[in-house]
C-alpha positions, 0 to 999 in steps of 0.5 A: 505507440507514442514514446512520450506516453510509454515514458509518462507511463513508466515515470508514473508506475515505475515499471518496465518499458516493455510492460508499460507498451504492452499495456499502451497496445492493450488499452489502444493508446489510452493512457488511463486504461493503461493504468488500469490494465497495469493497476490489474496485473499488479493485483495478479502478481500480488496474489502469486507472491503472497506465499513468499517469505518477507524477512527484510524490510524497514521500520520507520516512525512518524512524529507529529508537528508538536510532539503529541502524536507519533507511530511505529511501523514494521514492513517487511519485504523479501530483499534488503535491496528493496528495502533500501529503494525509494518506492518502498521506503515512501511507502513505509513513510506512507503508512506511518503517516496513515497510521497517524492520521486515520487512527486504525486499530487492526491491520486486517479483518482478520486481527479483529477478536470475533467478540468485538464484532458482536453487537456492530450494526455494519461490520464493513463500515466498522472494517473499513474504518478500523482496518488500515489495509480498508482504508482510503489512502490519505494522499489519494482517497480514490485508493484503499491502502490496499490498493496502494500496497499491491502497487508497490508490489507489482512496482517492486516485483516482491512481496511486502507485508504491513507486519505491525504497528503501533500508534501513541497520542498524549492523553490517549 
């Protein structure tokens, strides 16, 4: 296993050397397959951590150029240590920008009042358009916000929850 591939995978994912090495071994040296192995592992880690309490985190804002659009978002994690990491701070900032750009109404499907879905022809499309967690990430449309969240959970090793947000627009 080449040290260059391990180093590149570590720089891409921010995961430990052993995790990167094991993923490359499992993927028989294929970098893209190793990324997929780590993504699947991240989903498993995310599922295991869902029940853990998230009482720390950050509140972040984004104000669009010209001051006619702004957002506030609260994202929680388990410890203040993780809340101070660059990975977490970047995630929170990206979520704030996502809310400004994609105009979600809700975080998750469970947040939609049942009466609002009555008469909606394509419920799946409505959910994808209006629920933050299912929207394509504005900086990488191959990922949804849920995928991005799971990647950050895998990198930090903590449960992370997008708790709430608000979006303000002049005239809207």
